[in-house]
C-alpha positions as CSV (number, residue, x, y, z in Angstrom):
1,X,112.0,142.3,152.5
2,X,110.5,139.1,152.2
3,X,110.1,138.4,155.2
4,X,108.0,142.2,155.5
5,X,106.0,140.9,152.5
6,X,105.2,137.4,154.1
7,X,103.8,139.0,157.4
8,X,101.7,141.2,155.2
9,X,100.5,138.2,153.2
10,X,99.6,136.2,156.9
11,X,97.9,139.9,158.3
12,X,96.1,139.9,155.2
13,X,95.0,135.9,154.9
14,X,94.1,136.6,158.7
15,X,92.3,139.6,158.3
16,X,90.0,137.9,155.3
17,X,89.4,134.6,157.7
18,X,88.1,136.8,160.6
19,X,85.9,138.7,158.1
20,X,84.4,135.0,156.2
21,X,83.9,133.4,160.3
22,X,82.4,136.8,161.0
23,X,79.5,136.9,157.8
24,X,79.2,133.4,158.6
25,X,78.1,133.7,162.1
26,X,75.9,136.8,161.1
27,X,74.4,134.7,158.1
28,X,73.8,131.9,160.8
29,X,72.0,134.1,163.0
30,X,70.1,135.5,160.5
31,X,69.0,132.2,159.0
32,X,68.1,130.5,162.9
33,X,65.8,134.3,163.5
34,X,64.1,133.9,159.9
35,X,63.6,130.1,161.2
36,X,62.4,131.0,164.3
37,X,59.5,132.9,162.9
38,X,57.6,129.6,162.0
39,X,59.7,127.0,164.0
40,X,60.8,126.0,167.0
41,X,64.6,126.6,168.4
42,X,65.5,122.9,167.7
43,X,63.4,123.2,164.3
44,X,65.8,126.5,162.9
45,X,69.0,125.2,164.9
46,X,68.0,122.3,162.1
47,X,67.6,124.4,159.4
48,X,70.7,126.1,160.0
49,X,72.6,123.4,160.2
50,X,71.2,122.0,157.1
51,X,71.8,125.3,155.2
52,X,75.4,125.4,156.1
53,X,75.7,121.3,155.4
54,X,74.6,122.0,151.8
55,X,76.9,125.3,151.4
56,X,79.7,122.8,152.6
57,X,79.1,120.2,150.2
58,X,78.6,122.8,147.4
59,X,82.1,123.9,148.0
60,X,83.7,120.7,148.1
61,X,82.3,119.5,144.8
62,X,83.5,122.6,143.4
63,X,87.0,122.0,144.9
64,X,87.6,118.2,144.4
65,X,88.6,117.8,141.0
66,X,87.3,115.4,138.7
67,X,88.4,111.7,138.6
68,X,89.4,110.1,135.7
69,X,88.0,107.4,134.2
70,X,89.4,104.3,134.3
71,X,90.2,102.3,131.1
72,X,88.9,98.6,131.5
73,X,91.6,96.3,132.7
74,X,92.9,93.8,130.1
75,X,92.0,90.3,130.3
76,X,94.5,88.2,132.1
77,X,96.5,85.1,131.4
78,X,96.2,82.4,133.6
79,X,98.8,82.4,136.3
80,X,100.8,79.7,134.7
81,X,101.4,81.6,131.8
82,X,102.1,85.1,133.8
83,X,104.8,83.0,135.8
84,X,106.3,81.4,132.4
85,X,106.6,84.9,131.1
86,X,107.9,86.5,134.1
87,X,110.7,83.5,134.3
88,X,111.3,84.6,130.4
89,X,111.5,87.9,131.6
90,X,113.9,88.3,134.7
91,X,115.6,84.7,135.1
92,X,117.8,85.9,137.2
93,X,114.4,86.8,139.9
94,X,112.9,83.5,138.8
95,X,116.1,81.2,139.9
96,X,116.0,83.0,142.7
97,X,112.4,82.1,143.8
98,X,112.8,78.8,142.9
99,X,116.1,78.2,145.5
100,X,113.8,80.1,147.9
101,X,111.2,77.6,147.5
102,X,113.5,74.7,147.1
103,X,115.0,75.9,150.8
104,X,111.3,76.1,152.4
105,X,111.0,72.3,150.9
106,X,114.0,71.4,152.5
107,X,113.7,72.2,155.4
108,X,109.9,71.4,156.0
109,X,109.6,68.5,154.8
110,X,105.6,68.5,155.9
111,X,105.0,70.7,153.5
112,X,106.1,68.3,150.8
113,X,103.5,65.7,152.1
114,X,101.3,68.4,152.3
115,X,101.5,69.0,148.3
116,X,101.4,65.6,147.6
117,X,98.7,64.6,149.9
118,X,96.3,67.6,148.4
119,X,97.4,66.7,144.5
120,X,96.8,62.9,145.4
121,X,93.5,63.3,146.9
122,X,91.9,65.7,144.5
123,X,88.4,65.6,145.0
124,X,88.7,63.1,147.8
125,X,88.6,65.9,150.5
126,X,84.9,66.7,150.1
127,X,82.6,66.8,152.9
128,X,80.3,63.9,152.8
129,X,76.9,63.7,153.9
130,X,75.9,61.3,157.3
131,X,72.8,59.2,157.6
132,X,72.1,58.4,161.3
133,X,70.0,55.4,161.2
134,X,67.5,56.6,164.1
């Protein structure tokens, strides 16, 4: 019984789809014939294309639901405050992150020297303009 209803539904959908295709083709040809009276064949074809593009845009505008408005995002606290709040909320995650950072620093001492050098250099790394005495 269910299979029979599903097959009947599929046949009905196919029949409606075929009817829609025939109607669209007939409407396109009719619009082309009317446009051909005043325009060249290319111009009439362009009129048909524009008309069906407008129809497609209208159907899409009706079919797509309107997106809800998003509220303004709240102001974010500075990164250090966020990290401290996260560490207070999840101390085990903070401990794991600290352990991972220490492991990376111990296994690669160049990272430590790069970090220390960046802090000590401050603004010394700013590019300077050269003046050539030519």
